[in-house]
N, C-alpha and C positions, 0 to 999 in steps of 0.2 A: 504495500499499501504507500508506502512510503515515496516511492517510486512515481506515483503519481502530484504529485507536484510538479517537476518538470516541465508534463503534458500543462497544466495552466498557466506558467508562467509563458511562457513557448506563445497560448493563445491570446495571452494578456498583452504584451509585446505585438505579438503580430496583429491582435486590431488598434494599439494603438499606432503605432504603423503607417493602414490603410487608412485612419481615420483622421492621420496627421496630411497627409496626400490628399485628401480630399477640401482642405487646408486652401492649397493654388486653386484660385481665382476659375472658373471653367471657361473659358476664351467669351468673351461675347462679340465675338468675329458672324459678319455671315456674309454670306455671298453678293454680290450686288445687283440682287434680284430689281429693288428702285428702278434703276436704269431701262430695267427692262418691261415695267411698267406701260403700257395705256391706258386711257381711260372709254369709258361709249361716249363722251361729250367732247373729243381730240383738242381735249387741254394740254396742255404744254406750262414747262415751266422748265422755268431755270435751274434751279435747285434742287440735290435732290441726296436720299438721307437714308442710309435702315439707320434704324435707332434701336439705337442696343435692347431692347428687352422689350418681352412682348411681344417679336416677329410683325411688328409693324414698321412702315416707311412714310415718311411726310418729304413730300413737291412746297415747292415755293418758290413765286416769283416776289420783288419789294420794289415799291416805286419812291423810293425816297425823299423825293421835290415833293411826293401827295401827301406820301404821311400809310401808305396805303400796303396791304400784305391780303396777296392769297395765299390760300394755302390749299394741299388734299393729303389727309389725315387718312391712310391703308391700315388697318387693321383686324383682325376676327375676336369677334369675341366667344367666349367657350362654350355658348350653349345658342341656338337661332335663331333665338329671345332675344336675345339677351341684348349690349352697345356698348359703343364706345365715344371714347373724349379724345377728345385737344383741345389744349387752354393755355395759355399764358397768364402767366403768374409774376405781377408788377413788381413786388413787399419783398418775397421771399424767394426759396427754392424748392418744398413742398408742395402739397395739397394744399394744406390748406393757407387763405386768401387769392389761389385759383381765380382765376375767370376763365371757364370753360364751355366749352362746345359738346354738344353731348347731340349723336345723332342712335335714335331711334326704329322703331314702328309707333305710328304714334293712333289712337283708338282708330281710324278708318280701316289700319290694317297697312299705310306706306309710310317709308320710311320717310321721318320730315329730323329739323333741328332745332335743335331749345338753347339757351343760356341761361349759364349757373352761375352765381357767386357761393364758393364752397368757402365755405368759413368751419366746421365742424361737418362728424362724421354722421350727425341727426338726420333725417329725410330731404330733400333735395326740394327743393320750391323753387321754384323760375322766374328771373328778376330781370336787370339789369347787368350792365356787364363792362368793365374797366372801357373798351373799344367801340364804336360803333359795330355792324354788322350790316353790310350795303346787301347782301345776295347769300345765298344759301342756299345747300342742293344735299342729298344722299344717292348715292349707289351701290349696289348688293351686287356680288358675281355668284357663281354658279360651286367657285368652291366654301360661301357663306360667308370671305370676307366682305366688308362694310368698308365705302370709303364718302368719307365727312368732304365738301368743298364751299368756301368761303374765301368771303374776300373781307377786312376788316381794314377801319381803317382809323390807326395809331391815336392817342389822345396826346403824345409825349413828340416831338418833331428831336429829331436828332440822337434818337436813342437806336442803336443797330443793334446788342445784343440786352436780351432777353430771356428770363427763367421760363422754359418748356413740362410740362408734364403731360400723363400721356396714359392713359391708362382703359382696358376690357373691363364691365360686367358681366352677368350670365344671366339678370332676368330685371323684368318690371312690373310695375305694381300698383296699376291706378292709375296710369302715365307716367307712374317717378320710375328711376332708373335707382336699381336698391345697388347695397352696398358690395363693394369689389372684392376678392382672396386677397387675404395678403401675405402672401406669398413672397418670398425673393424677388424673383421676377413684376408682381407688379409692383413691391415696393420703390424698387426700381428704377420703374417710370419715369425720369424725370432728368434731364437736362441743362445745357446752357442752348440757345441758340444763336446763332452772328448772321445779321440776316443779309450782309452783305458779304461775306467769302465764302457764305455758303457753309455753312458747318452746324455741326451739332456735337455739340461734348457731352459724355454722358455724365450722371452724376458720381462724381469720387468717392461722395457720404457716402451715398447709398455704397459702393463696392468695402471700402469701412463698417458699415453696420453687419452686411452680410458679414465679413469675414470674425469678427466678433459673437454673429451666432451662431455660427463654428467653431467658433473654440467652446464657448459655451458644452454647445454641442458634443466635443470629445472630454471634456473634462468633466462632467457628467456621466458620459457613459462610461471611462476607464474608469473611473472613481463609482458611485455605487454603480453599474452599473453590472460591474468586472470583477471589479479589485473587490470590493466590498462583499460576496458569495463564495468568491475562493477563498478568503480567509474563513467563513466558516465552513467550509467542506476543508478545510485546510485541519480545526482544531473538531472539528466533531470525529474523524477519521483517523487523521495522524495519531492522535491521544493514544488509542487501543493497543500500543504497541509500545514492549518497554525499552525497545530501544529509540526510542524517535524523544523519548523522556531528556530534557527537557525542551530538547529541538522544535516541538511542535508548538512549544508555548509562546515563543522568542517569533516565526513566523504568523500565527496570529497575529500579536500585537503589533510586529512590522507590518503586516498589511493593512490590518483595519487602520495605527494610525497616518503611513499613507495611503490609505485611500478618504481617510475625512480632510486631510491635509489637503490634497487634492480637489474636493468636494468642496470642502470650504472657496476657494479660489472661483469653480462652476457656480456656488450659489451667488459669489458675489458683484460676475459680471451677468447672473440674471439678474440682479436686484438694479444691476444699472443700465442693460439692455429697458427695465422694464422704465425706466426713469428718464429715458428717453423720449417713451414712446409710450403717453402716457393716456394716446385717447385707442392703443392699438392693446387687448388684454388679454391674454390664456388661461382664464380664472381656471380651471380645472390642470394644468399645467405648476401653477403659481402656485394654489395648496399645499397640493400634490407637490414640493417641493421644499415649504416651509418648514409641512408637519414633517417632510424625513430628515431636515437637516436639522432638528429639535430633537425628535429620537436622536439622530448622531451625537448630537453632542450631548444628551443623556446618555450615550453609550460609555461617551470616553470620561464620564463622569465614573462610572459604572466602571471604570480602572484607578478610581483610584479609590477608588467609597471600599474595596475587593474584603471582605473581611476573612480569616482565618477560616482551614478549613473546617475547620472542629468547632468556628461557633455556631454559637445556638443561630442564628441569623441568617447564615453562611445558606438554605433553604430557599429563604425569601429572596437571597439574595441573587439567585439560579436563575431561578422564574424568571427577573427583572432582568434578567444581562440577559436571557437569551429567546422572553416573547418581545424586548427590545429590539434587538438584536436582528431574527427572522422578521419584523414588521421593517423595522429601515430597510434587506434585501429586499424584501415583498413592494414596496413604497417605490425601489430604487429602480427593476425593472420596469414597472409600471409605465413609470416617468421617462426613464427613456426611449416610450415607445409612441408614447404623448408629442415626446419632442421630436421622434421623427416622422413624425406627423405633421409637426409644425412646419421646420426645413424644409421637409420634403426633398433628403439627397436623393442622385439617384439608390435605384430599388437596388443596390449591388451593396451598400448599407445596408440595407437593413437587414439584409438574409444575410450579411458578414454575419451580421451580432447576432441572430437566430440561432445558425451555424452556433459562437461563440455559446452561449445561454445551452441548446441541445444538448452538445457535448460537457458542458459544466454540470447539466442534470443527471447527465448516464453516467457521467464517474458517480457525480451522488446516491443515485440508484440503486449500481452494482458494489460500491461500497458500504451501503445502507448495509446488503445486504449480507456480506463479509463478514461484517462486524459481527449483526450480531449471528451467527455463526462461529465466530470467536466469542464472545461470550456467556455463548448459551455452554460450547466444553468448555470453558473456565469453571463455572458452575455447577457442570456435571461433572468438573474430576476435586469441587470443593474448596473453590478461592475465595474470595473473599470478591463480590457483586465491586464492589469501589475500582478493581480494576479497570472499570474502562472508564472512570474516570478522573483517568488521571492519575500523577504522580505528585497530587500538589503542587498543581499549577506551576511546574517547573521554577521548581525549586528544591527542594532534596524528597524523594521518594518516600511513598510510606514504609513507618512502618508494620513487620508484622505485623 
């Protein structure tokens, strides 16, 4: 059984390596397909950019003397009855404060464009915006893409670099576009637009936040999702062997303390991300994370409060220590899957984690059966049942 430790360590190291590799941002480049696009109205534009998120494209012309901007924005909503939007933000770089054009099916079933002053994630209300709209129209393609056309009169002449935001959503209710998803692709759909040079830059802030989200995920997967359950397996099954004493105790403590330290870093990055995105809340994931951190802190105190093995309160400490420990392991694994559902990385990362947990569970299952065989043999041979309880937690072996 002592030989089971290296495979566990190897699996942990392998998953850490794989998840660290996932921190490298995926390439945002796309084939320059916007230069090949044509429109039913045969309009032509001077500039064309493949936007770095949501598989969308922007064409435009800018008349500096008249301060008019003609645009054609193309994107595909996640569902057939969804919506697409392109907006300018005169005061900030994100969604809050953006002045949006939103295209979707109107009450009569025809595609149309409405304007919205976006101030929050509350239900939208049609309103006037920062710019005047001289004309607007919409067309759709057989593949589900929607192109929004508009000519805007910008109120600030001479301003040629603007912040723009684009978005897609899956549903409309009562003539009102509903919330979009909050996945990395949606959150990164913003950038700067140079009207004269024909350049649309992606949001570096979005890339930075995505990297921090990935770091948060890696830290918590490695700590609560792998190392903590591994430490439990070490303590439960290695101590049945006299030759593993006191090594099992120090392995267990080292693994759990390291797990807690990494987990604290992961918890801290989660708090930071939450403070930066007050309007985006993953309540279940957050609440499980807070509970997990509290339980894990109690488990650290268990190390400091551990009574002697023959102390009358030792049985209560055992119940506390084991109960809180198993709770942390279960909550950690559940929250890892919650986090993966939020981040939505490449499916191979979720599959890799499932494989690691399945292997760890298989080792625990086989070890449990083997342990009971050893314990029953010792009982039959007349040895004390306390032989399974270890040899005084890594200090000295129990006296006969």
